[in-house]
C-alpha positions as CSV (number, residue, x, y, z in Angstrom):
1,M,31.6,39.2,-37.7
2,N,28.8,37.3,-38.2
3,A,30.3,34.6,-39.7
4,L,31.6,32.6,-37.1
5,P,28.6,32.4,-34.6
6,L,26.5,31.2,-38.2
7,R,29.1,28.3,-38.5
8,K,29.0,27.8,-34.7
9,W,24.9,27.8,-35.8
10,K,25.1,25.6,-38.2
11,F,27.2,22.6,-36.5
12,T,24.8,22.8,-34.0
13,L,21.7,21.7,-36.2
14,W,23.5,18.2,-37.6
15,P,22.7,16.6,-33.7
16,T,19.3,18.1,-34.1
17,G,18.6,17.2,-37.4
18,W,19.7,13.6,-37.2
19,F,17.6,13.6,-33.2
20,L,14.7,14.2,-35.4
21,A,15.0,11.6,-38.2
22,G,15.5,8.9,-35.7
23,A,12.3,10.5,-34.3
24,L,10.1,10.5,-37.6
25,L,11.8,7.2,-38.5
26,A,10.5,5.7,-35.1
27,G,7.2,6.8,-35.2
28,W,6.7,5.5,-38.8
29,L,8.2,2.0,-37.6
30,L,5.6,2.3,-34.7
31,A,3.0,2.8,-37.0
32,R,3.5,0.2,-39.1
33,L,4.3,-2.8,-36.4
34,P,1.4,-4.4,-34.4
35,L,0.6,-2.9,-31.0
36,V,2.4,-5.5,-29.3
37,W,5.6,-4.9,-30.9
38,G,5.2,-1.8,-31.0
39,A,4.8,-1.4,-27.2
40,A,7.8,-4.2,-26.7
41,L,9.7,-1.2,-28.6
42,V,9.4,2.0,-26.5
43,G,8.7,-0.3,-23.4
44,G,12.7,-1.8,-24.1
45,T,13.7,1.6,-25.2
46,A,12.8,3.0,-22.1
47,V,14.7,0.7,-20.3
48,F,17.6,1.3,-22.2
49,V,17.6,4.7,-21.4
50,L,16.6,4.6,-17.6
51,T,19.5,1.3,-16.9
52,L,22.3,3.8,-19.0
53,I,21.0,6.3,-15.8
54,Q,20.4,3.6,-13.4
55,P,21.9,0.4,-13.7
56,L,19.4,-1.1,-10.7
57,V,16.5,-0.2,-13.6
58,G,17.9,-2.9,-15.6
59,L,18.2,-4.9,-13.2
60,G,14.6,-4.9,-11.6
61,V,13.3,-5.4,-15.4
62,A,16.0,-8.8,-15.7
63,L,14.1,-10.2,-12.4
64,L,11.0,-9.9,-13.8
65,L,12.2,-11.4,-17.9
66,G,14.7,-13.5,-16.3
67,P,11.9,-16.3,-15.5
68,F,10.4,-16.5,-19.1
69,G,13.7,-17.8,-20.8
70,A,12.3,-21.2,-21.0
71,L,9.3,-20.6,-22.7
72,E,11.4,-18.5,-24.9
73,S,13.4,-21.2,-25.3
74,V,10.0,-22.9,-26.8
75,L,8.3,-19.7,-29.1
76,F,11.2,-18.8,-30.1
77,G,14.3,-21.2,-30.7
78,W,16.5,-18.2,-28.5
79,G,20.3,-19.0,-27.0
80,L,20.3,-16.1,-24.9
81,D,16.4,-14.9,-23.8
82,S,15.9,-11.2,-23.0
83,G,16.1,-11.8,-19.2
84,Q,19.9,-12.8,-20.2
85,L,20.6,-10.1,-22.9
86,L,19.2,-6.9,-20.6
87,L,21.3,-8.4,-17.6
88,I,24.5,-8.6,-19.6
89,F,23.1,-4.9,-21.0
90,T,22.7,-4.3,-17.4
91,L,26.4,-5.0,-16.3
92,A,28.0,-3.1,-19.0
93,A,25.9,-0.1,-18.2
94,W,27.4,-0.9,-14.5
95,L,30.9,-1.1,-15.5
96,A,30.7,1.8,-17.9
97,R,28.9,4.5,-15.7
98,S,31.7,3.8,-13.2
99,L,34.7,3.7,-15.6
100,S,32.6,6.9,-16.6
101,R,32.6,8.5,-12.8
102,R,36.4,7.2,-12.9
103,R,35.0,5.0,-9.5
104,L,35.6,1.7,-10.7
105,I,35.1,0.0,-7.2
106,I,35.5,-3.8,-6.1
107,P,33.2,-3.7,-3.0
108,H,34.6,-6.0,-0.4
109,T,32.4,-8.9,0.4
110,F,32.5,-12.1,2.4
111,L,31.4,-13.7,-0.3
112,N,34.3,-12.4,-2.4
113,V,36.8,-15.2,-1.5
114,P,34.1,-18.2,-0.7
115,L,32.9,-18.0,-4.2
116,G,35.9,-17.1,-6.3
117,L,37.7,-19.8,-4.8
118,F,35.1,-21.8,-5.8
119,L,34.8,-20.7,-9.3
120,L,38.6,-21.3,-9.6
121,L,38.4,-24.5,-8.7
122,M,35.1,-25.1,-11.4
123,A,37.4,-24.1,-13.5
124,L,40.2,-25.7,-13.1
125,T,38.1,-29.0,-14.0
126,V,36.3,-27.3,-17.1
127,P,39.2,-28.1,-19.6
128,G,39.4,-31.7,-19.6
129,A,35.7,-32.2,-19.8
130,L,34.0,-34.0,-22.6
131,S,32.1,-30.7,-23.7
132,V,34.1,-27.8,-22.8
133,T,31.1,-25.1,-24.4
134,V,28.8,-27.4,-21.8
135,G,31.5,-26.5,-18.8
136,L,31.7,-22.7,-19.4
137,R,27.8,-22.1,-19.6
138,E,27.4,-23.6,-16.9
139,L,30.8,-21.9,-14.9
140,T,29.3,-18.7,-16.2
141,K,25.8,-18.6,-13.8
142,W,28.2,-18.8,-10.9
143,L,30.7,-16.0,-12.5
144,E,27.0,-13.8,-12.7
145,M,25.9,-14.5,-9.7
146,G,29.2,-13.0,-8.4
147,L,29.3,-10.1,-10.7
148,L,25.4,-9.5,-9.2
149,V,26.2,-9.5,-5.5
150,L,29.5,-6.6,-6.9
151,L,26.9,-5.0,-8.4
152,V,24.4,-4.6,-5.9
153,V,26.9,-3.9,-3.1
154,D,28.6,-1.1,-4.9
155,L,25.1,0.5,-6.2
156,A,23.7,0.2,-2.2
157,Q,27.4,2.2,-1.2
158,E,26.5,4.7,-3.9
159,M,22.7,5.1,-2.4
160,G,24.2,5.1,0.9
161,E,26.1,8.0,-0.3
162,G,22.9,10.7,-0.2
163,G,21.3,9.1,2.1
164,N,19.0,6.4,0.8
165,G,21.5,3.2,1.7
166,R,19.5,2.0,4.3
167,Y,16.7,1.8,1.4
168,A,18.6,-0.4,-0.5
169,P,17.8,-3.7,0.6
170,W,13.9,-2.7,0.7
171,L,14.3,-1.7,-2.5
172,L,15.8,-5.2,-3.7
173,A,13.7,-7.3,-1.3
174,G,10.9,-5.6,-3.8
175,M,12.0,-6.2,-7.4
176,L,12.4,-10.2,-6.0
177,L,9.6,-10.6,-4.5
178,L,7.6,-8.3,-7.4
179,S,8.9,-11.4,-9.8
180,G,7.7,-14.0,-7.3
181,V,4.2,-12.4,-7.5
182,V,4.1,-12.2,-10.8
183,Q,5.0,-15.7,-11.7
184,A,2.6,-16.8,-9.0
185,V,-0.3,-15.3,-10.9
186,I,0.1,-17.1,-13.6
187,G,0.4,-20.1,-12.4
188,I,-2.4,-19.6,-10.5
189,W,-4.2,-19.3,-13.5
190,Q,-2.7,-22.2,-14.9
191,F,-4.1,-24.6,-12.7
192,G,-7.5,-23.4,-11.3
193,L,-8.6,-20.6,-14.8
194,R,-6.6,-21.7,-17.9
195,G,-9.0,-25.2,-18.2
196,D,-6.0,-27.4,-20.0
197,G,-2.4,-28.2,-20.1
198,P,-0.2,-31.0,-21.1
199,E,-1.3,-34.5,-20.5
200,H,1.5,-35.6,-17.9
201,F,0.5,-32.2,-15.7
202,L,-3.3,-33.3,-15.2
203,V,-3.7,-33.7,-11.6
204,L,-6.9,-34.2,-9.1
205,G,-8.5,-35.5,-13.0
206,R,-9.1,-31.7,-13.3
207,F,-6.3,-29.1,-12.5
208,Y,-3.1,-29.2,-14.4
209,R,-0.1,-28.5,-12.3
210,A,1.4,-24.8,-12.7
211,A,4.6,-24.2,-13.9
212,G,4.0,-20.9,-14.8
213,T,7.0,-19.7,-17.5
214,F,9.5,-22.4,-16.5
215,E,8.2,-25.1,-18.8
216,Q,7.8,-27.6,-15.6
217,P,6.5,-27.7,-12.3
218,N,9.7,-28.9,-10.3
219,P,11.8,-25.9,-10.6
220,Y,8.8,-23.7,-10.8
221,G,7.8,-24.5,-7.3
222,G,11.6,-23.8,-5.5
223,F,11.1,-20.3,-7.5
224,M,8.1,-20.1,-5.8
225,N,10.0,-21.1,-2.3
226,L,12.2,-18.7,-2.6
227,S,9.6,-15.6,-2.3
228,A,7.4,-17.4,-0.5
229,L,10.0,-18.1,2.6
230,L,11.1,-14.3,1.9
231,A,7.8,-12.7,2.3
232,G,6.8,-15.1,5.7
233,G,10.1,-13.6,6.9
234,I,9.2,-10.0,6.5
235,L,5.5,-10.9,7.4
236,L,7.2,-12.3,10.9
237,A,8.9,-9.3,11.7
238,V,6.4,-7.2,11.0
239,L,3.8,-8.8,13.0
240,T,6.9,-8.6,15.6
241,V,7.3,-4.9,15.5
242,V,3.6,-4.1,15.6
243,W,2.9,-6.5,18.8
244,Q,5.4,-4.6,20.6
245,E,4.3,-1.3,19.8
246,R,1.0,-1.8,20.3
247,R,2.5,-3.3,23.8
248,E,3.4,-0.2,24.1
249,S,0.6,2.1,23.3
250,K,2.1,3.6,20.7
251,I,0.0,3.0,17.4
252,S,-3.1,2.0,16.4
253,L,-4.2,-1.4,14.9
254,L,-6.7,0.6,12.7
255,A,-4.0,3.2,11.7
256,P,-3.2,2.9,7.7
257,Q,0.4,2.8,8.5
258,V,-0.1,-0.8,10.5
259,W,-2.4,-2.7,8.5
260,G,-1.0,-1.6,5.3
261,P,2.2,-3.3,5.3
262,L,0.6,-5.8,7.0
263,V,-2.4,-6.3,3.8
264,L,0.4,-5.9,1.1
265,I,3.1,-8.3,2.6
266,G,0.0,-10.7,3.9
267,A,-0.8,-10.9,-0.2
268,V,2.6,-11.8,-1.6
269,V,2.8,-14.7,1.3
270,G,-0.8,-15.5,0.0
271,L,0.0,-15.8,-3.9
272,T,3.0,-16.8,-4.0
273,G,2.3,-20.0,-1.4
274,L,-0.3,-20.8,-3.9
275,G,1.6,-20.8,-6.4
276,L,3.8,-23.2,-4.7
277,V,0.5,-25.6,-3.7
278,F,-0.8,-25.8,-7.4
279,S,2.9,-26.7,-8.6
280,W,2.1,-29.8,-7.0
281,S,6.0,-30.3,-6.7
282,R,7.1,-32.9,-4.1
283,G,10.5,-31.4,-3.7
284,A,9.8,-27.9,-3.6
285,W,6.6,-29.0,-0.6
286,L,9.6,-30.6,1.4
287,G,11.7,-27.5,0.9
288,F,9.0,-25.3,2.1
289,A,8.7,-27.5,5.2
290,A,12.5,-27.4,5.9
291,G,11.5,-23.7,5.1
292,T,9.2,-23.1,7.5
293,A,10.4,-25.4,10.5
294,V,13.7,-22.7,9.9
295,L,10.5,-19.5,10.0
296,L,9.7,-20.5,13.6
297,F,12.5,-21.9,15.6
298,F,15.0,-18.5,14.5
299,W,11.7,-15.9,14.3
300,P,11.9,-15.5,18.8
301,R,15.0,-14.6,19.9
302,H,15.1,-17.1,22.6
303,R,15.6,-20.4,21.2
304,R,13.3,-22.4,24.0
305,W,10.1,-20.0,22.4
306,G,11.3,-21.6,18.7
307,M,11.6,-24.7,20.1
308,A,8.3,-24.4,21.4
309,L,7.0,-22.9,18.3
310,L,7.8,-25.3,16.2
311,L,7.1,-28.2,18.2
312,G,3.7,-27.1,18.6
313,G,3.4,-26.5,14.5
314,G,4.6,-30.2,13.7
315,L,2.2,-31.6,16.1
316,L,-1.0,-29.2,14.4
317,F,0.5,-31.1,11.6
318,L,0.2,-34.5,13.0
319,A,-3.3,-33.8,14.6
320,G,-4.7,-32.5,11.5
321,W,-3.0,-35.5,9.1
322,Q,-4.7,-38.1,11.7
323,L,-8.1,-36.0,11.7
324,G,-8.3,-36.8,7.9
325,L,-7.7,-32.1,7.9
326,V,-4.9,-32.5,5.2
327,P,-6.4,-33.2,2.4
328,A,-5.6,-37.0,0.8
329,S,-4.1,-36.4,-2.0
330,V,-1.4,-34.3,-0.8
331,T,-0.3,-36.6,1.9
332,D,0.1,-39.2,-0.6
333,R,2.0,-37.0,-2.9
334,L,3.9,-36.5,0.3
335,V,4.3,-40.1,1.4
336,G,3.6,-42.0,-1.6
337,F,7.5,-42.6,-3.3
338,G,8.8,-43.5,0.0
339,Q,7.9,-47.3,-0.8
340,D,10.0,-47.5,-4.0
341,L,12.4,-45.7,-2.6
342,Q,15.4,-48.1,-2.6
343,F,19.2,-47.2,-2.6
344,G,20.1,-50.4,-4.1
345,D,21.1,-51.3,-7.3
346,V,17.8,-50.1,-9.7
347,R,19.2,-52.2,-12.9
348,G,16.6,-55.2,-12.2
349,A,13.8,-53.5,-10.8
350,D,10.4,-53.5,-11.8
351,I,9.5,-50.6,-13.6
352,N,5.2,-49.5,-14.0
353,D,3.5,-46.7,-14.3
354,A,3.3,-46.2,-10.1
355,N,7.4,-46.2,-10.1
356,Y,9.0,-44.7,-12.9
357,A,9.2,-41.1,-11.7
358,V,11.0,-42.5,-8.6
359,L,13.4,-45.2,-10.7
360,E,14.3,-42.9,-13.4
361,R,15.8,-40.2,-10.1
362,L,17.6,-43.1,-8.8
363,A,18.9,-44.6,-12.0
364,H,20.0,-41.0,-12.4
365,W,21.5,-41.0,-8.8
366,Q,23.2,-44.6,-9.6
367,A,25.0,-42.7,-12.6
368,A,26.3,-39.8,-11.2
369,L,27.9,-42.1,-7.8
370,D,29.3,-44.5,-10.7
371,M,30.9,-41.1,-12.2
372,A,32.0,-40.0,-8.9
373,R,33.4,-43.3,-7.6
374,A,35.5,-43.3,-11.9
375,H,36.6,-39.5,-11.1
376,L,36.4,-39.6,-7.5
377,W,38.6,-36.0,-6.5
378,W,37.9,-34.0,-9.8
379,G,34.6,-35.3,-11.2
380,V,34.2,-35.7,-15.2
381,G,34.1,-31.8,-15.6
382,F,31.7,-28.4,-14.2
383,G,28.4,-29.1,-16.0
384,N,28.9,-32.2,-18.1
385,Y,27.3,-34.5,-15.9
386,E,25.3,-34.7,-19.0
387,P,27.5,-35.5,-21.9
388,A,29.0,-37.9,-19.6
389,Y,25.5,-40.1,-18.7
390,A,26.3,-42.3,-21.9
391,A,29.3,-43.6,-19.9
392,Y,27.5,-44.6,-17.5
393,A,23.7,-45.4,-18.0
394,L,21.5,-47.8,-16.8
395,I,20.8,-49.9,-19.7
396,N,17.1,-49.2,-18.8
397,W,17.7,-45.5,-18.4
398,P,19.4,-44.2,-21.6
399,D,17.9,-41.3,-22.1
400,A,19.7,-38.0,-19.6
401,L,18.1,-36.0,-18.1
402,G,20.1,-32.5,-18.3
403,H,21.5,-33.8,-14.4
404,A,20.8,-35.9,-11.6
405,H,17.9,-35.1,-9.8
406,N,20.0,-34.3,-6.4
407,Y,22.4,-31.7,-7.0
408,Y,25.4,-32.9,-4.4
409,L,25.8,-35.7,-6.2
410,N,25.3,-33.9,-9.5
411,L,28.4,-31.9,-8.0
412,L,30.2,-34.7,-6.7
413,A,30.3,-36.5,-10.3
414,E,31.1,-33.7,-12.2
415,V,33.3,-31.4,-9.5
416,G,34.2,-34.5,-7.6
417,V,35.4,-34.2,-3.6
418,V,37.3,-31.5,-4.2
419,G,34.4,-29.3,-5.6
420,L,31.7,-30.3,-3.6
421,L,33.8,-29.7,-0.2
422,A,33.7,-26.0,-2.0
423,Y,30.2,-25.8,-3.0
424,L,29.3,-26.7,0.8
425,G,32.1,-24.1,2.5
426,F,30.4,-21.6,0.3
427,W,26.8,-22.3,1.4
428,L,28.1,-22.7,4.9
429,I,29.8,-19.3,5.4
430,V,25.9,-17.6,3.2
431,V,24.0,-19.4,5.9
432,W,26.8,-18.6,9.1
433,Q,26.5,-14.8,7.9
434,T,22.7,-15.1,8.0
435,W,22.5,-16.4,11.3
436,R,24.2,-13.8,12.5
437,L,22.6,-11.4,10.4
438,L,19.5,-12.3,12.9
439,G,21.6,-11.4,15.9
440,E,22.4,-8.2,14.8
441,L,19.3,-6.7,13.0
442,E,16.4,-4.9,14.7
443,G,12.6,-4.3,13.4
444,A,11.2,-5.4,10.0
445,A,14.7,-5.4,9.0
446,R,15.8,-8.8,10.8
447,G,12.7,-10.0,8.4
448,L,15.1,-10.1,5.6
449,A,17.5,-11.9,7.0
450,L,15.7,-14.9,8.5
451,G,13.4,-14.9,5.1
452,L,16.6,-15.7,3.9
453,L,17.6,-18.2,6.0
454,A,14.5,-20.0,5.3
455,A,15.3,-19.3,1.8
456,W,18.2,-21.1,2.1
457,A,16.9,-24.7,4.3
458,A,14.3,-24.5,0.9
459,L,17.3,-24.7,-1.5
460,A,19.1,-27.4,0.7
461,V,16.3,-29.8,1.4
462,H,14.9,-29.2,-2.7
463,H,18.5,-29.9,-4.1
464,L,17.7,-34.1,-2.6
465,V,15.1,-34.5,-5.4
466,D,16.8,-31.4,-8.1
467,K,18.6,-29.2,-9.8
468,L,17.5,-25.4,-9.5
469,Y,20.5,-23.8,-10.8
470,V,18.0,-23.4,-14.1
471,N,16.3,-21.3,-16.1
472,N,17.5,-17.6,-14.6
473,I,16.7,-18.8,-10.7
474,Y,20.4,-18.6,-10.3
475,V,20.2,-14.5,-11.6
476,H,17.1,-14.2,-8.6
477,L,19.7,-16.1,-6.4
478,G,22.3,-13.8,-7.1
479,V,20.3,-10.4,-5.9
480,M,19.7,-12.3,-2.8
481,F,23.4,-13.5,-2.2
482,G,23.7,-9.7,-3.0
483,L,21.0,-8.5,-0.6
484,L,22.6,-10.3,2.2
485,A,26.0,-8.8,1.0
486,V,24.2,-5.4,1.5
487,L,22.8,-6.3,4.8
488,R,26.0,-7.2,6.1
489,W,27.3,-4.3,5.0
490,Q,25.0,-1.9,7.0
491,V,25.1,-3.6,10.2
492,D,29.4,-3.8,10.1
493,G,29.0,0.1,9.0
494,R,26.8,0.9,12.4
495,A,29.2,-1.2,14.3
496,A,32.3,0.7,12.9
497,K,30.2,4.4,13.4
498,T,29.2,3.4,17.2
499,K,32.6,2.2,17.9
500,S,34.6,5.6,16.3
501,D,32.0,7.5,18.6
502,V,32.6,5.9,21.6
503,E,36.6,6.6,21.4
504,A,35.9,9.8,20.3
């Protein structure tokens, strides 16, 4: 009578025994590992388990780790950095979770067609390229962005089934801004507190340009723009809500629910703004100016007030410039390159320390145009600007910089007129949908769309002098695209519900 229960009891001991053995082994390893590696092992295990339960955990940590990719490459020489590894695991966990629930759904978003078309056209240019490997690597970045949009929208819709979907955009925005704040703090320390740095980063005789963990100030400044402008849009929207409710005597300005969010989001704007300034990146500053203009113009719902704010802000800046209130170092940085900027053949230009950086960019622009002339419609292959550069390099500029330092020319050289039009078409749809949301969202949520629109403007302008799809910035952008798609889904859902209620 007792034999069967006994065998069952012995059988259940096996998993328990393996669990205890694993726990003892892990404890022994932790005791022998250095503190940092032990903490990394415990933290990594926790992230691993939590990501299996909820992939948004892995996504949030991947956003934090992503910008460390360049630093990890320098320190360890890793091909895949920790942010990429965690992102791949997060996507796999999301897929496995969906399959286990028999709920594999490909969300329908307005980005599916334009992004899919862009990916298809880019893929067609890869097989004939000089380096197929480099082309596939560049293609993978955009594939990851597309998968991130699907993951974010799917998880937001899942949250919506439980009644928590309205919090999804704020959760995503919080993850994005936290990553920006971490990098901002590192950059502030590098500029004013570290006391040393690469010699060519030295500015003002005593400070060193902030680069965060990007190893380069220009992409770091571009990354700071994404966070500073998104936070700026939220701050302006919250101020609008507070002002409206205060006029209606509904709230007190001393209430914690009023000043608490303002202080928090204001701190984010301040920290990321300082990181941007300390990057000393001319391209990032110009991008921020464009993004700020968008914030001012689209903040009021009536465009005449937006135009008034834009003109007023411009006049104040010009007045400060004329009165010497804007530091001379900043104005020199913004306009100092103008005298060396020329759009002719730079092969015969005299090179000196003052104009070297500008002429180097112009030489790479010229090489990109030569590539485009030789391969007008389909380019030299996606991601293949650097492999093809040697055949088009100017005599004084034999070394490729990795890209043309103008993403539009870079893309024209790599994928020709067809690819550039597909890229511009994709962004036209993104901007149009963001603009639509400004008229459809209310309250603080409108600030998310406002900040996104400003970030798109900054990215567009910065891409005139650089390429920002580097060091996992594209992961950040993929989540921002996902945030935009979630806002669109929520607005459309409310509109459909209102229509059905009216018809009923």
